[in-house]
C-alpha positions in Angstrom: 58.4 156.2 136.3 59.8 152.8 135.9 60.4 151.4 132.5 58.3 148.0 131.8 61.4 146.2 129.9 59.8 143.4 127.4 61.5 140.6 125.8 60.8 140.7 122.0 63.1 137.9 120.8 64.4 134.8 121.6 67.4 132.6 120.4 68.9 129.1 121.4 71.0 126.4 120.4 70.9 123.1 122.9 71.1 119.7 123.1 67.3 119.4 122.8 66.4 122.4 119.7 68.4 124.5 117.9 65.4 126.9 117.4 62.8 128.4 120.4 59.8 125.9 118.7 62.1 123.1 118.9 63.1 123.5 122.3 59.3 124.2 123.5 58.5 120.8 121.8 61.3 119.2 123.6 60.5 120.6 126.9 57.0 119.9 126.7 57.9 116.2 125.8 60.5 115.5 128.6 62.7 114.9 126.1 66.4 114.5 127.4 69.4 115.6 125.8 71.9 113.4 127.0 74.0 111.6 124.4 77.7 109.9 124.7 80.9 112.5 124.5 82.3 111.6 121.7 86.3 111.3 121.5 86.7 113.3 118.7 85.5 116.4 121.5 87.6 114.5 124.1 88.4 111.1 126.2 86.0 110.0 128.9 87.9 106.7 128.6 89.7 107.0 131.7 88.7 105.0 135.1 88.6 108.5 137.2 85.0 109.6 135.2 82.0 109.3 137.2 80.6 109.0 133.5 81.2 109.6 129.9 77.7 111.2 129.3 76.8 115.5 129.0 73.7 116.8 127.0 75.6 118.0 124.0 75.5 119.9 120.6 74.7 118.0 118.0 78.4 116.4 116.6 77.8 117.8 113.2 76.7 121.3 114.5 79.9 121.0 117.0 82.3 120.6 114.0 80.7 123.3 112.3 80.9 125.8 115.0 84.7 125.2 116.0 85.3 125.3 112.2 84.2 128.8 112.0 85.2 130.3 115.1 88.1 128.3 117.5 86.7 129.2 120.8 83.1 127.7 119.7 81.3 130.1 122.1 81.5 133.1 119.4 79.6 131.4 117.0 77.2 129.7 118.8 76.2 132.8 120.3 76.2 134.9 117.1 74.1 131.9 116.1 71.1 132.1 118.6 71.6 135.8 118.6 70.4 135.7 115.0 67.1 133.9 115.7 66.5 136.5 118.8 67.1 139.4 116.2 64.7 138.3 113.5 62.3 137.1 115.7 61.7 140.4 117.1 61.9 142.3 113.9 64.8 144.8 115.1 66.5 146.2 111.8 69.4 147.2 113.3 70.4 148.9 110.0 68.6 151.4 110.8 69.0 152.1 114.4 71.9 154.6 116.3 73.9 151.7 117.4 75.3 153.6 120.7 71.5 152.9 121.5 72.2 149.4 121.5 73.6 147.1 124.4 75.2 144.0 124.4 75.6 142.0 128.1 77.1 138.0 127.5 77.2 136.0 130.5 79.8 132.8 130.3 82.1 130.6 132.6 83.8 128.4 129.9 85.3 131.6 128.4 88.1 131.0 125.5 88.8 127.9 127.0 88.8 125.8 124.4 92.0 127.5 122.9 93.8 127.4 126.2 92.9 123.7 126.5 94.2 123.3 123.1 97.4 124.7 123.9 98.3 122.9 127.1 97.2 119.7 125.3 99.2 120.2 122.1 102.6 121.2 124.7 101.7 118.1 127.0 102.5 115.9 123.8 105.2 118.0 123.1 107.2 119.9 125.4 110.2 120.8 122.8 108.0 122.6 120.8 106.9 125.2 123.1 104.1 127.0 121.3 102.8 130.7 121.9 99.3 130.9 123.6 97.7 133.2 121.3 95.6 136.0 123.0 92.2 135.7 120.7 89.8 138.6 120.9 87.3 138.3 123.7 83.4 136.5 122.9 81.9 139.5 123.4 83.7 141.5 121.6 83.5 139.3 118.5 79.5 139.9 119.0 79.8 143.4 119.1 81.9 144.0 116.0 79.6 141.5 114.4 76.4 143.8 115.1 78.8 147.1 115.2 77.3 147.9 119.0 78.7 150.7 120.4 76.4 151.4 123.5 77.4 149.5 126.7 79.0 145.9 126.1 79.6 144.0 129.0 80.8 140.5 130.1 79.8 138.4 133.0 81.1 135.7 134.5 79.2 134.8 138.2 79.6 131.3 137.6 76.4 129.4 137.3 74.4 132.9 137.7 76.1 134.6 135.0 73.1 134.0 132.5 70.3 135.3 134.9 72.7 138.3 136.5 73.4 139.6 132.1 69.7 139.6 132.0 69.8 142.0 135.3 72.6 143.8 133.7 70.6 144.5 130.8 67.7 145.6 132.6 70.0 148.1 134.3 70.8 149.6 131.4 67.5 150.0 130.2 66.1 151.4 133.3 68.9 154.0 133.2 68.8 154.8 129.5 72.1 153.8 128.7 71.0 152.0 125.8 67.8 151.5 124.5 68.0 148.0 123.0 70.0 145.2 124.4 71.2 141.7 123.5 71.4 139.5 126.8 72.0 136.1 127.5 74.7 133.6 128.2 76.8 131.1 126.4 78.7 128.0 127.2 80.2 124.6 125.7 81.9 122.6 127.8 85.5 121.5 127.7 87.6 118.5 129.2 88.5 121.1 131.7 84.9 121.9 133.2 83.8 117.9 132.7 87.0 116.8 135.2 86.6 120.0 137.3 83.2 119.1 138.2 84.0 115.1 137.9 86.7 115.7 140.3 84.3 117.4 142.9 82.3 114.3 142.4 79.1 116.3 141.2 78.7 114.3 138.2 76.1 111.9 138.1 77.2 108.3 137.9 73.6 107.2 136.2 70.7 109.8 135.4 70.2 113.1 136.7 67.3 113.1 139.1 66.8 116.7 140.4 64.6 116.9 143.6 65.1 113.1 143.8 65.8 111.6 146.8 68.2 109.2 144.9 69.6 111.7 142.9 73.6 111.6 143.0 74.5 114.5 140.8 74.6 116.6 137.3 75.1 116.1 133.9 77.1 119.2 132.2 75.2 120.9 128.9 76.1 122.8 126.2 73.9 125.8 125.0 73.8 129.6 123.8 70.5 131.3 124.9 70.0 135.3 124.1 67.4 137.8 124.2 66.6 141.1 122.8 65.3 143.6 125.7 63.9 146.8 125.0 61.0 149.6 126.8 57.1 148.2 126.3 56.5 151.8 124.9 59.1 151.2 122.0 58.0 147.7 121.5 54.7 148.3 121.0 55.6 151.5 118.6 57.1 149.0 116.4 54.5 146.5 116.7 57.1 144.1 118.4 56.3 140.4 119.6 55.7 140.7 123.4 56.9 137.2 125.1 57.0 138.5 128.5 57.8 141.4 130.5 60.6 141.6 133.0 59.5 142.4 136.7 62.8 142.3 138.3 65.8 140.8 139.7 67.9 140.7 142.6 71.9 139.3 142.5 73.7 138.6 145.8 76.9 136.7 147.0 76.4 134.8 150.1 79.9 134.4 150.9 79.6 130.8 152.7 82.1 128.8 150.5 84.0 128.4 147.0 81.4 125.7 146.1 79.0 124.6 148.6 75.8 126.7 149.5 74.7 127.7 152.7 72.9 124.3 153.4 70.3 126.3 155.5 68.7 128.0 152.0 68.2 131.5 153.7 70.3 133.3 150.9 68.0 131.3 148.1 65.5 132.6 150.4 66.4 136.3 150.6 67.3 136.8 146.8 63.9 135.3 145.6 62.1 137.6 148.3 64.2 140.7 146.9 63.8 139.6 143.5 59.4 140.0 144.6 59.5 143.2 146.3 61.8 144.6 143.5 59.2 143.4 141.3 56.2 145.1 143.4 54.4 141.5 143.7 54.2 139.3 146.7 55.5 135.5 146.6 51.9 134.3 146.4 51.7 135.8 143.4 54.3 133.0 141.7 52.7 130.2 140.1 56.0 128.6 138.8 59.6 128.4 140.0 62.0 126.8 136.8 64.6 126.0 140.3 68.5 125.9 139.5 68.0 122.2 140.6 71.5 120.8 140.0 70.5 117.2 141.3 73.6 117.2 143.8 72.7 116.6 147.4 73.9 120.1 148.7 72.2 122.3 146.4 68.6 120.6 146.0 68.2 120.3 150.2 69.3 124.0 150.4 66.9 125.2 147.5 63.1 123.2 148.5 64.3 124.3 152.5 64.3 128.2 150.8 61.4 127.6 147.8 59.3 126.2 151.0 59.9 128.9 153.0 59.1 131.3 150.5 55.9 130.0 149.3 54.5 130.0 152.9 51.6 126.9 152.3 50.7 128.7 148.7 50.3 126.4 145.8 53.5 126.8 143.6 54.7 124.5 140.4 58.5 123.5 140.7 60.4 122.0 138.0 64.4 121.8 137.1 64.5 121.8 133.0 68.3 121.0 133.7 67.4 117.0 133.9 66.6 117.5 130.1 69.5 120.2 129.1 72.2 119.4 131.6 73.8 122.2 133.9 75.2 124.6 131.1 77.2 126.5 133.3 77.4 130.2 132.6 74.6 130.1 130.0 72.4 128.1 132.8 70.1 131.1 133.8 69.6 132.0 130.3 68.6 128.7 129.1 66.1 128.6 132.1 64.5 131.6 131.7 64.0 131.2 128.1 62.1 127.8 129.4 59.9 129.5 131.5 58.9 132.2 128.8 58.6 129.4 126.6 56.0 127.7 129.0 54.1 130.7 129.9 53.5 131.3 126.2 52.8 127.8 125.4 50.7 127.0 128.3 52.4 124.4 130.3 54.3 123.7 132.9 58.3 122.6 132.0 59.1 119.3 133.4 61.6 117.5 135.6 62.3 114.4 133.9 64.3 111.3 135.8 62.2 111.8 139.0 60.8 108.6 140.8 60.7 109.8 144.0 60.6 112.9 144.9 61.7 115.0 147.8 58.6 116.0 149.0 58.0 116.1 152.7 54.7 115.8 154.5 52.7 119.0 154.4 54.7 120.0 152.1 51.6 119.0 149.0 51.5 122.9 147.7 55.1 122.5 146.2 53.9 120.8 143.0 57.1 118.7 141.2 56.3 118.3 137.8 57.6 115.5 136.2 58.3 113.2 133.1 56.1 115.5 130.7 55.3 119.2 130.7 51.8 119.5 132.8 49.3 121.8 130.5 48.8 124.5 132.9 48.7 128.2 132.3 51.0 130.8 134.3 51.4 134.5 134.1 54.3 135.1 137.1 57.3 133.2 137.5 60.8 133.3 138.9 63.7 131.6 137.6 66.5 131.2 140.0 70.1 130.6 139.4 72.6 129.8 142.3 76.2 129.4 141.4 79.9 128.4 142.7 81.5 130.9 145.2 78.0 131.9 146.5 76.9 133.9 143.6 72.8 133.4 143.3 70.5 135.4 141.4 66.6 135.3 140.7 64.6 137.1 137.6 60.9 137.4 138.0 58.8 137.2 134.7 55.3 137.9 133.6 53.2 137.1 130.7 52.3 140.4 128.5 
């Protein structure tokens, strides 16, 4: 019999909340995390930049994290994981640490020390500094809690956060681990900001997923992590039960380095495989937390995929990236957390800034929730992640 995998703990740091409760309140009220990028992080004065804003962590918190850890991501992850472990009630001190696994999704990785080295070299070529190899983010997290089970770093672009949860489920189903800490982390740098800007993927104004006037995304900072375990174990220790992970699917559409296949066929396929693996029907899904980057290419193809997936059945759709920004390798875990929070609090997270939804005639069954959370119960949902290089993942969650 297939194990039933449940979420017993969650933790998050983000531009709209540094705890699950504050994050939930911001989601319900449609709060935007957009702020001006401070010069202390990097300069955005060049005229080549389409925008000078992003969904960033509070500057004082960012500076604290940077003082603790020159990669930033290790400290950011540890704080989110501490929340998740505390919420789960898991007593790590009294467990066999060989039973604990760790999966971390990221795309920025140790980009901070690398960019610091580059910038110092550009300022003074005569003092060529040695680029010091730093411990991996995942390795540092494992050391913090003496995790001796399977440990994995996943860097499948913007699908990494979802893939980390999927890999964790694999570990639990196979018996390689009894408890797994899984999630994603990214705090963007001038390197990632400049890269998306050069692709003309950064918005010139506001991020408007699934709006006819959309022109791009905003980047964001975040870490979101979960404690996952078997339902029987969780009930035996009277752990909180936030949601059940019914199943997931992942694939690569092998289409283009940055652009998705415009027909949405592989996005449709990964969603269908996820529900089939979960043992449910597409018609059972009540809410889809879309990848929804607000770029022309992504939203057009994802709309087609969702329309085909729903087949005329009513489903609520939103993109929480409009509030949190695109948090890159953390996006999938942030959006899964948003999906679970809404499921437990009884509201559909909204897409903000939407003024002209791209619904087509006859597609009234696709209900785009805008501006504020819709007070609507749901018990079955999908969260989508569609990344560069064709990386795609969908995950299905059910209310317990």
